[in-house]
Backbone bond lengths (Angstrom), bond angles and torsions (degrees), N, CA, C in turn:
res aa  C-N    CA-C-N  psi(-1)  N-CA   C-N-CA  omega(-1)  CA-C   N-CA-C  phi
1 M - - - 1.483 - - 1.561 106.74 -
2 M 1.387 116.19 -46.17 1.433 117.91 -174.90 1.566 107.54 -65.47
3 K 1.375 119.35 -40.10 1.403 121.23 -179.50 1.526 113.81 -62.22
4 S 1.424 115.00 -39.24 1.513 116.65 178.11 1.546 109.06 -73.22
5 T 1.299 120.13 -27.66 1.435 120.67 179.30 1.569 107.47 -72.08
6 L 1.309 118.68 -45.12 1.449 123.47 173.66 1.515 113.63 -56.14
7 L 1.432 113.24 -46.37 1.514 116.24 174.22 1.431 114.09 -58.39
8 A 1.287 117.78 -45.87 1.495 122.61 -178.31 1.533 111.16 -62.34
9 G 1.397 113.78 -40.71 1.468 116.02 177.90 1.445 113.69 -66.64
10 A 1.393 115.01 -38.02 1.542 119.25 177.41 1.501 107.33 -64.59
11 A 1.267 117.91 -40.41 1.509 119.95 -177.67 1.546 111.27 -65.31
12 L 1.249 114.26 -44.65 1.466 119.74 179.66 1.581 111.51 -67.97
13 L 1.279 116.63 -31.48 1.480 119.85 172.39 1.449 111.90 -68.63
14 G 1.325 117.24 -46.30 1.467 124.21 172.53 1.516 110.99 -56.82
15 L 1.299 119.20 -42.19 1.402 123.18 178.52 1.542 112.68 -59.49
16 S 1.299 119.87 -39.40 1.389 124.48 176.99 1.472 113.27 -65.62
17 G 1.421 114.94 -39.76 1.383 118.99 174.99 1.538 112.18 -68.74
18 L 1.238 114.76 -32.53 1.560 118.25 -179.09 1.531 109.31 -70.60
19 I 1.363 117.78 -39.83 1.443 120.71 -179.85 1.617 109.62 -68.34
20 F 1.312 114.67 -38.40 1.527 120.50 178.60 1.543 104.39 -64.80
21 A 1.278 118.00 -48.72 1.529 119.57 -175.37 1.551 111.31 -63.72
22 A 1.367 111.46 -41.57 1.519 117.96 -178.37 1.520 109.98 -60.46
23 Q 1.369 114.91 -45.08 1.443 122.37 -174.53 1.579 111.25 -74.83
24 N 1.332 115.41 -20.93 1.536 116.92 -174.78 1.479 111.02 -118.80
25 S 1.284 124.75 10.06 1.463 125.47 -175.44 1.568 110.30 -75.87
26 H 1.357 119.20 -21.55 1.475 120.16 -178.94 1.506 103.90 -132.12
27 P 1.365 118.93 86.85 1.450 124.27 -177.14 1.531 112.12 -57.23
28 A 1.395 120.68 -31.11 1.370 120.61 -177.90 1.532 115.06 -70.61
29 T 1.395 108.82 -25.07 1.510 116.01 178.28 1.510 114.91 -115.94
30 A 1.340 115.70 16.90 1.449 123.38 179.59 1.480 112.26 -57.87
31 A 1.320 120.54 137.63 1.410 127.30 -179.75 1.572 105.99 -72.87
32 P 1.389 116.64 145.69 1.392 120.09 172.92 1.533 109.78 -56.13
33 A 1.366 118.28 154.33 1.499 124.74 -175.98 1.531 108.15 -58.77
34 D 1.338 122.63 -29.44 1.474 125.92 -171.84 1.565 106.41 -90.65
35 K 1.309 122.70 -3.16 1.476 119.86 177.12 1.436 110.39 -82.30
36 P 1.336 120.61 125.22 1.471 120.11 -178.86 1.440 115.31 -74.05
37 F 1.296 115.78 151.70 1.496 129.49 170.00 1.544 104.83 -77.30
38 K 1.306 116.51 151.23 1.462 118.38 -176.42 1.562 108.85 -118.40
39 I 1.312 112.47 145.19 1.496 121.79 168.20 1.462 104.67 -119.77
40 T 1.358 116.63 132.49 1.556 121.47 176.62 1.494 105.86 -92.92
41 R 1.314 117.18 122.16 1.454 122.64 177.44 1.539 108.74 -103.23
42 L 1.419 114.83 123.27 1.439 119.18 175.33 1.540 103.83 -103.20
43 Y 1.380 110.90 134.59 1.488 118.37 -177.70 1.499 110.17 -146.95
44 T 1.343 114.82 159.16 1.440 119.27 176.76 1.584 110.59 -89.10
45 G 1.251 115.75 119.18 1.584 120.07 -178.03 1.521 111.56 -77.30
46 P 1.346 118.94 177.65 1.488 120.44 176.39 1.444 113.65 -63.94
47 D 1.429 119.02 -16.17 1.456 123.27 177.48 1.549 111.97 -82.91
48 G 1.347 115.30 -1.74 1.435 118.77 -179.38 1.525 116.62 78.22
49 Q 1.391 112.66 13.11 1.532 119.40 -179.20 1.452 104.36 -110.50
50 T 1.372 113.04 162.28 1.449 121.12 175.83 1.538 110.79 -81.84
51 H 1.291 120.76 136.91 1.436 129.40 177.82 1.374 111.79 -125.56
52 A 1.307 120.64 164.22 1.542 123.58 172.16 1.366 112.03 -130.60
53 E 1.357 115.52 147.94 1.416 123.88 175.53 1.588 107.23 -141.20
54 Q 1.340 113.02 155.12 1.482 118.52 177.27 1.465 110.82 -97.68
55 I 1.334 115.88 130.88 1.545 119.27 175.76 1.559 104.60 -109.00
56 D 1.344 115.65 125.49 1.428 118.52 173.30 1.459 109.76 -77.94
57 V 1.414 110.68 133.82 1.506 120.09 175.14 1.538 101.96 -98.04
58 K 1.284 119.64 106.12 1.452 122.39 -179.55 1.574 113.37 -98.15
59 F 1.217 117.93 125.39 1.404 121.29 -178.48 1.527 107.87 -106.67
60 G 1.404 116.75 158.90 1.397 117.00 -178.56 1.559 109.12 -83.27
61 P 1.317 118.41 -167.04 1.507 119.85 -177.98 1.548 108.22 -53.71
62 R 1.226 116.25 128.43 1.480 123.96 179.03 1.550 114.14 44.59
63 G 1.399 111.04 36.66 1.491 116.84 171.32 1.498 113.30 71.83
64 A 1.323 116.05 19.05 1.451 119.12 -176.80 1.556 114.44 -71.06
65 D 1.410 111.67 -30.56 1.508 119.26 179.40 1.512 106.27 -100.26
66 P 1.351 119.51 110.94 1.415 123.67 -178.95 1.471 110.04 -71.81
67 F 1.381 115.79 147.18 1.454 125.66 171.94 1.536 108.73 -80.55
68 K 1.314 117.73 122.26 1.454 121.67 -174.15 1.525 111.32 -82.52
69 L 1.329 120.75 119.87 1.432 123.54 170.91 1.547 109.33 -83.52
70 M 1.299 114.36 160.78 1.445 119.01 174.29 1.498 112.70 -64.92
71 A 1.322 120.25 155.51 1.453 121.22 178.27 1.524 115.59 -58.66
72 A 1.332 118.54 137.00 1.430 122.62 -173.15 1.525 113.84 -138.15
73 S 1.291 115.20 158.31 1.422 121.96 175.34 1.544 112.19 -161.01
74 G 1.272 118.15 154.62 1.441 120.38 178.92 1.635 117.68 76.95
75 A 1.263 111.84 34.63 1.538 114.69 -176.86 1.566 109.91 -59.89
76 E 1.379 113.76 149.18 1.463 120.53 175.84 1.541 109.96 -134.38
77 I 1.314 117.44 144.82 1.458 121.23 168.14 1.496 108.81 -99.95
78 R 1.299 115.22 129.93 1.439 119.05 -178.55 1.481 109.41 -125.28
79 R 1.380 118.53 158.20 1.439 123.57 170.77 1.489 112.35 -135.82
80 A 1.333 115.60 148.62 1.472 117.63 178.75 1.514 106.07 -135.37
81 A 1.309 116.04 143.40 1.453 124.59 -175.41 1.570 112.41 -70.61
82 P 1.265 115.58 154.40 1.519 115.74 177.38 1.548 108.84 -60.09
83 G 1.362 114.83 141.44 1.433 119.87 -176.76 1.490 118.47 85.54
84 R 1.350 114.13 -10.53 1.503 113.95 179.13 1.469 116.32 -60.96
85 V 1.247 115.89 139.45 1.449 120.50 179.31 1.545 111.50 -126.65
86 A 1.171 121.30 119.73 1.565 122.16 175.24 1.595 101.22 -100.41
87 D 1.282 112.53 102.63 1.510 118.39 179.30 1.498 110.24 -60.63
88 W 1.286 117.42 178.76 1.448 122.59 -177.60 1.500 114.38 -33.39
89 H 1.275 115.14 116.20 1.494 123.32 176.70 1.508 111.41 -152.08
90 R 1.254 112.57 158.64 1.487 122.98 169.90 1.472 114.10 -98.23
91 A 1.334 115.39 157.37 1.434 118.26 173.53 1.511 112.11 -59.96
92 P 1.329 123.20 132.58 1.468 124.35 -177.19 1.525 108.94 -65.64
93 R 1.320 119.29 -22.01 1.471 123.76 -175.00 1.507 104.71 -168.79
94 R 1.314 118.26 173.07 1.468 120.65 171.16 1.421 109.21 -72.95
95 Q 1.332 121.81 126.27 1.473 124.00 -173.72 1.464 111.13 -156.99
96 Y 1.277 113.84 151.17 1.503 121.12 164.42 1.490 106.38 -87.84
97 V 1.413 118.60 139.45 1.352 123.05 177.49 1.580 101.56 -125.24
98 I 1.367 116.73 114.89 1.449 121.01 177.90 1.528 109.88 -112.75
99 T 1.341 113.46 124.29 1.467 121.32 179.77 1.507 106.81 -78.21
100 L 1.353 120.26 117.63 1.447 128.37 -179.87 1.565 106.00 -88.22
101 S 1.321 115.18 -50.42 1.514 114.96 178.84 1.523 106.90 -148.52
102 G 1.329 113.68 167.12 1.521 121.19 -177.41 1.511 110.11 76.22
103 H 1.344 113.89 -173.89 1.478 117.99 -174.59 1.505 109.44 -140.67
104 G 1.309 115.33 149.96 1.448 119.57 -179.09 1.493 106.43 -152.48
105 E 1.365 116.21 -178.55 1.395 121.43 176.88 1.508 108.18 -151.70
106 V 1.358 116.35 152.92 1.410 123.20 176.99 1.524 106.21 -114.24
107 E 1.311 120.91 133.79 1.442 126.67 -179.71 1.525 109.49 -110.42
108 L 1.282 120.35 133.93 1.406 123.92 179.27 1.588 108.71 -102.48
109 I 1.308 114.92 174.02 1.460 121.20 -175.56 1.554 110.21 -61.46
110 D 1.311 116.44 -32.14 1.494 120.70 179.53 1.517 113.11 -83.35
111 H 1.318 117.18 11.62 1.489 122.97 -178.69 1.487 114.93 72.64
112 T 1.392 116.77 9.13 1.555 118.48 173.45 1.472 105.86 -69.17
113 K 1.336 115.63 134.18 1.445 124.36 176.09 1.445 109.59 -116.29
114 I 1.397 113.07 131.35 1.527 121.05 -176.06 1.488 103.41 -114.76
115 E 1.366 114.12 118.13 1.438 117.56 177.52 1.557 113.24 -75.96
116 L 1.304 117.48 143.18 1.403 126.24 179.22 1.493 111.17 -124.43
117 G 1.325 114.85 120.70 1.511 117.93 178.94 1.532 107.48 -134.36
118 P 1.297 115.09 178.10 1.425 121.37 -179.71 1.520 112.97 -48.20
119 G 1.318 116.99 126.61 1.471 118.69 -176.92 1.486 115.55 97.94
120 S 1.391 117.98 -18.65 1.451 120.17 -173.23 1.618 105.84 -74.00
121 I 1.264 112.73 144.01 1.443 120.85 176.63 1.513 111.62 -125.88
122 D 1.352 111.83 129.24 1.518 117.45 177.96 1.430 109.93 -119.94
123 L 1.304 119.10 139.53 1.473 122.32 171.95 1.555 104.98 -103.28
124 A 1.281 117.67 104.17 1.504 119.94 179.97 1.486 111.60 -88.94
125 E 1.268 114.83 117.84 1.531 120.40 -177.60 1.529 109.09 -136.42
126 D 1.320 119.21 17.46 1.531 126.70 178.76 1.576 104.77 -80.65
127 L 1.342 121.90 70.23 1.410 122.73 -176.28 1.519 116.70 -83.83
128 T 1.357 115.57 -9.93 1.431 124.46 -179.55 1.577 109.71 -130.77
129 G 1.313 115.01 169.53 1.509 119.52 178.57 1.470 108.69 82.11
130 K 1.362 112.60 -168.34 1.468 122.13 -173.94 1.640 109.42 -65.76
131 G 1.349 115.98 -40.91 1.456 118.39 -177.78 1.563 107.86 97.08
132 H 1.320 111.38 -150.02 1.465 123.85 -174.48 1.509 112.94 -140.08
133 I 1.330 116.59 166.38 1.427 120.57 172.58 1.550 108.94 -105.27
134 T 1.316 121.26 138.07 1.412 124.67 176.74 1.500 108.68 -118.90
135 R 1.413 116.10 129.13 1.436 119.41 178.88 1.573 110.84 -127.77
136 V 1.348 114.37 144.86 1.449 119.84 171.05 1.620 107.64 -91.31
137 I 1.273 112.35 118.29 1.442 115.38 -177.69 1.504 108.27 -108.53
138 G 1.374 113.75 161.70 1.537 117.37 -173.35 1.462 114.05 83.10
139 N 1.385 112.68 -175.88 1.431 114.41 -174.16 1.569 114.09 -107.98
140 E 1.291 116.74 17.16 1.499 118.71 175.09 1.550 106.48 -123.49
141 E 1.307 108.64 161.75 1.470 117.97 -174.42 1.662 105.24 -72.95
142 R 1.289 118.24 157.66 1.424 124.90 178.93 1.578 103.20 -107.56
143 V 1.381 110.76 127.87 1.459 117.09 176.92 1.573 106.27 -117.10
144 T 1.342 111.50 126.52 1.499 116.81 -178.00 1.485 110.03 -122.76
145 L 1.310 114.52 159.77 1.491 122.05 170.04 1.404 105.24 -111.72
146 A 1.324 124.74 119.04 1.474 126.95 172.52 1.477 110.38 -105.82
147 I 1.425 112.49 127.53 1.412 117.93 -174.72 1.560 105.82 -126.02
148 P 1.332 113.51 105.34 1.518 119.41 -178.78 1.503 107.58 -60.92
149 V 1.368 113.63 143.50 1.471 121.82 -179.45 1.602 106.20 -98.62
150 S 1.281 113.24 123.27 1.448 116.56 176.18 1.515 111.73 -70.23
151 D 1.359 113.71 146.08 1.457 115.46 -179.37 1.524 115.50 -87.67
152 Q 1.301 116.35 12.28 1.487 127.19 177.44 1.474 109.59 -70.68
């Protein structure tokens, strides 16, 4: 229990650093402080299909007020080779998936493709229905941090 709590804490600490780095890595194109960071939420709709919506992560002045994530434990770092395709599948559990490096995309039943790059955060909650396709695009592996969301 303590090990998973420490791992989750380390993952969330790393996430805050990742968000800071992603927002400040290109000063010439940096977003204004009041522009929200986005989390893409994948969920199963009433039609039994996976849909996506954008959740705004709103920070206080100069990031002083943190955006609260749902409780989490058992974080994992994963990697996938260039060209890997995970054909139609559902999320194995409710989880945040944060792309640390590399690029990917998620495809929905309506052929909508959502690009995933370093710093992108997905909240995968499509536990039923057909699910989605996940691809690694480009010529480098994609490394992700998966943080399961506790149901508490």
